[in-house]
C-alpha positions as CSV (number, residue, x, y, z in Angstrom):
1,M,-14.1,151.2,-86.7
2,K,-13.7,147.4,-87.1
3,K,-13.6,147.0,-83.3
4,A,-16.9,148.9,-83.0
5,F,-18.5,146.7,-85.7
6,F,-17.5,143.4,-84.1
7,F,-18.4,144.7,-80.6
8,T,-21.9,145.5,-81.9
9,M,-22.2,142.1,-83.5
10,A,-21.2,140.4,-80.2
11,L,-23.6,142.5,-78.3
12,C,-26.5,141.6,-80.6
13,L,-25.6,137.9,-80.4
14,T,-25.6,138.0,-76.6
15,V,-29.0,139.7,-76.5
16,G,-30.4,137.4,-79.2
17,L,-29.2,134.3,-77.4
18,S,-30.8,135.4,-74.2
19,Q,-34.1,136.1,-76.0
20,A,-34.0,132.8,-77.8
21,Q,-33.9,130.8,-74.5
22,D,-37.2,129.1,-73.8
23,K,-38.4,129.8,-77.3
24,D,-38.2,126.3,-78.6
25,S,-41.1,125.7,-80.9
26,S,-42.4,123.0,-83.3
27,I,-41.3,122.8,-86.9
28,P,-44.3,123.6,-89.2
29,L,-45.1,120.2,-90.7
30,I,-45.6,119.3,-94.4
31,G,-49.1,120.2,-95.4
32,S,-49.4,123.0,-92.8
33,K,-49.8,126.7,-93.5
34,A,-46.4,128.5,-93.7
35,P,-46.0,130.8,-90.6
36,S,-46.0,134.4,-91.6
37,F,-43.6,137.1,-90.3
38,K,-42.4,140.6,-90.9
39,A,-38.8,141.5,-90.9
40,S,-36.1,143.9,-92.1
41,T,-33.9,142.6,-94.9
42,T,-31.2,143.7,-97.3
43,Q,-34.0,144.6,-99.7
44,G,-36.1,146.5,-97.3
45,E,-39.1,145.4,-95.2
46,L,-40.5,142.0,-95.9
47,N,-44.0,140.6,-95.2
48,F,-43.6,136.9,-95.7
49,P,-45.1,135.1,-97.5
50,K,-47.6,137.7,-98.6
51,D,-45.1,139.7,-100.6
52,Y,-44.3,136.8,-102.9
53,G,-47.9,136.3,-104.1
54,D,-48.4,133.1,-106.1
55,S,-44.6,132.2,-106.4
56,W,-43.0,129.2,-104.8
57,K,-40.9,130.3,-101.8
58,I,-37.7,128.6,-100.6
59,L,-36.9,129.7,-97.1
60,F,-33.2,129.1,-96.5
61,S,-31.7,129.5,-93.0
62,H,-28.2,130.1,-91.7
63,P,-26.8,130.3,-88.2
64,K,-24.3,133.1,-88.8
65,D,-23.0,135.5,-91.4
66,F,-19.4,135.0,-92.8
67,T,-19.3,131.3,-92.1
68,P,-17.5,129.4,-94.9
69,V,-20.1,126.8,-95.7
70,C,-23.0,129.3,-95.7
71,S,-21.0,131.7,-97.8
72,S,-20.4,129.1,-100.4
73,E,-24.1,128.2,-100.4
74,L,-25.2,131.8,-100.9
75,L,-22.8,132.2,-103.8
76,E,-24.1,129.1,-105.5
77,M,-27.7,130.3,-104.9
78,A,-26.7,133.6,-106.6
79,Y,-25.3,131.8,-109.6
80,Q,-28.4,129.7,-110.0
81,Q,-31.1,132.3,-109.0
82,E,-32.1,132.9,-112.6
83,A,-32.9,129.2,-113.1
84,F,-35.0,129.3,-109.9
85,N,-36.7,132.5,-111.1
86,D,-37.6,130.7,-114.3
87,L,-39.3,128.0,-112.1
88,N,-41.4,130.8,-110.4
89,A,-39.5,130.3,-107.2
90,K,-38.0,132.9,-104.9
91,F,-35.2,132.5,-102.3
92,V,-35.5,134.1,-98.8
93,V,-32.4,133.8,-96.6
94,I,-32.6,133.8,-92.8
95,S,-29.5,134.5,-90.8
96,T,-29.3,135.3,-87.1
97,D,-27.0,138.3,-87.4
98,N,-28.3,141.8,-87.7
99,L,-29.0,143.8,-90.9
100,D,-25.7,145.8,-90.7
101,S,-23.8,142.5,-90.7
102,H,-25.9,141.1,-93.5
103,N,-25.1,144.2,-95.7
104,H,-21.3,143.7,-95.0
105,W,-21.6,140.0,-95.8
106,K,-23.6,140.6,-99.0
107,A,-21.0,143.2,-100.2
108,A,-18.1,140.9,-99.4
109,L,-19.7,137.9,-101.2
110,E,-20.4,140.0,-104.3
111,E,-16.6,140.5,-104.7
112,V,-15.8,136.8,-104.6
113,D,-14.9,134.8,-107.7
114,F,-16.4,131.5,-106.7
115,K,-15.3,128.5,-108.8
116,N,-13.8,130.8,-111.5
117,R,-17.3,132.0,-112.6
118,G,-16.7,135.7,-111.8
119,A,-18.4,137.9,-109.3
120,V,-22.1,137.7,-109.0
121,K,-24.9,139.9,-107.6
122,I,-27.1,138.6,-104.8
123,D,-30.7,139.5,-105.7
124,F,-32.5,137.7,-102.9
125,P,-33.1,139.2,-99.4
126,L,-31.1,138.4,-96.3
127,V,-33.5,138.6,-93.3
128,D,-32.4,140.1,-90.0
129,D,-33.2,137.5,-87.4
130,H,-30.8,138.5,-84.6
131,Q,-33.6,138.1,-82.1
132,Y,-34.3,134.6,-83.4
133,K,-37.9,135.3,-83.9
134,V,-38.2,133.7,-87.4
135,S,-35.9,130.8,-86.4
136,S,-38.2,130.2,-83.5
137,T,-41.4,130.5,-85.5
138,Y,-40.0,127.9,-87.9
139,G,-39.0,125.5,-85.1
140,M,-35.2,125.8,-85.6
141,I,-34.4,126.6,-82.0
142,H,-33.3,123.7,-79.9
143,S,-31.7,125.3,-76.8
144,E,-31.0,122.0,-75.0
145,V,-28.5,121.1,-77.8
146,S,-27.5,124.4,-79.4
147,I,-29.2,127.7,-80.1
148,E,-27.8,127.8,-83.6
149,Q,-27.0,124.3,-84.7
150,N,-30.4,123.6,-86.1
151,I,-30.7,126.9,-88.0
152,R,-29.8,125.1,-91.2
153,G,-33.3,124.4,-92.5
154,V,-34.8,124.6,-96.0
155,F,-38.5,125.1,-96.4
156,F,-40.3,124.7,-99.7
157,I,-43.6,126.7,-99.7
158,D,-46.1,126.5,-102.6
159,P,-48.2,129.3,-104.2
160,E,-51.0,128.6,-101.7
161,N,-48.4,129.1,-98.9
162,I,-48.5,125.5,-97.8
163,V,-45.3,123.9,-96.6
164,R,-44.5,121.1,-99.1
165,A,-41.0,119.9,-98.1
166,I,-38.4,120.4,-95.4
167,Y,-34.7,119.7,-95.3
168,F,-32.3,120.1,-92.4
169,Y,-28.5,120.0,-92.8
170,P,-25.6,119.9,-90.3
171,M,-23.3,122.9,-90.2
172,E,-20.4,120.9,-91.8
173,V,-22.4,119.7,-94.9
174,G,-23.1,122.2,-97.7
175,R,-26.5,122.1,-99.3
176,N,-26.7,121.0,-102.9
177,M,-28.6,123.6,-105.1
178,D,-29.1,121.0,-107.8
179,E,-30.9,118.8,-105.3
180,L,-33.0,121.7,-104.2
181,K,-33.9,122.4,-107.8
182,R,-34.8,118.8,-108.4
183,T,-37.1,118.8,-105.3
184,L,-38.8,122.0,-106.5
185,I,-39.4,120.6,-110.0
186,A,-40.7,117.3,-108.5
187,L,-43.1,119.2,-106.3
188,Q,-44.3,121.3,-109.2
189,K,-44.6,118.2,-111.4
190,T,-46.8,116.3,-108.9
191,S,-48.8,119.3,-107.7
192,G,-52.5,119.3,-108.7
193,S,-52.5,115.5,-109.0
194,N,-53.8,113.0,-106.5
195,T,-51.9,110.1,-108.0
196,A,-48.6,111.4,-109.5
197,L,-45.4,110.5,-107.7
198,T,-41.7,110.7,-108.4
199,P,-39.6,107.5,-107.8
200,A,-36.2,107.1,-106.3
201,N,-33.5,109.1,-108.1
202,W,-36.1,110.8,-110.3
203,N,-34.8,113.6,-112.5
204,P,-36.7,116.0,-114.7
205,G,-37.7,114.1,-117.9
206,D,-37.9,110.7,-116.2
207,D,-41.2,108.8,-116.0
208,L,-43.5,109.4,-113.0
209,M,-45.1,106.8,-110.8
210,V,-48.8,106.5,-110.2
211,S,-50.4,105.6,-106.9
212,S,-53.7,104.4,-108.2
213,L,-55.6,103.7,-111.4
214,T,-59.1,104.0,-112.6
215,D,-60.8,101.0,-114.1
216,E,-60.4,102.5,-117.6
217,E,-56.7,103.1,-117.0
218,T,-56.2,99.5,-115.7
219,A,-57.8,98.1,-118.8
220,L,-55.3,100.0,-121.0
221,L,-52.2,99.0,-119.0
222,N,-49.2,98.1,-121.1
223,E,-51.2,98.7,-124.4
224,P,-49.1,100.4,-127.1
225,E,-51.3,103.5,-127.0
226,S,-51.2,103.8,-123.2
227,D,-48.8,106.1,-121.3
228,L,-49.1,103.7,-118.3
229,Y,-47.1,100.6,-117.7
230,Q,-46.3,98.3,-114.7
231,I,-43.1,96.6,-113.6
232,S,-45.1,94.9,-110.8
233,W,-48.7,94.9,-109.7
234,F,-47.8,97.5,-107.0
235,M,-45.5,99.7,-109.1
236,T,-47.1,101.6,-112.0
237,Y,-45.4,104.2,-114.1
238,M,-46.6,107.0,-116.4
239,R,-44.4,108.1,-119.3
240,D,-43.3,111.6,-119.1
241,Q,-45.1,113.8,-121.7
242,E,-42.7,116.8,-121.7
């Protein structure tokens, strides 16, 4: 039974690799519309991003199932998924193995006691991308270097389905969920404003920066009643109100 399972996985990988050749494509840039796709997942059929409505979407990609770093990332995501749900954000996980492998991986992960926190359920979908269609659509195929090496991207997509941030990580470096959460909150904090910015090492609750001021705001700078202050003529801050 195990031999048949691993033979099927190897066959799917071979077919997928051959189909991925010559499919190198551009990464969707920040500010562009998120590419749509339909795929089978561990939670049924998915029409992305339509199925997520006005939620924030975090597309999280993996080169293979059962790899140690990726497994630790999925477990950490599962422990923190409620916090991301509270931020109106949904995870969608891409991996280049088939759905049968995904279901085995998910079941195995849900039995792991990671960092002594007990077993945890994975309530986000794992997308079947064994033909590399989604990975190609999102510009993660670089066949001259490695078919799978670049399938370690994270795409933040806002409720209007616009790509707002992109991270890529090497296979040997695990992704930090707290940093992903910080990025999401920063994007939400500055959305809808043409002037709000987050400075270096910003964390929720810290003051924001402001890119420009109106004449009225300039006149009130550094006044006791003003939320605006400067540390230099080219660095203006706004006190956090929450």
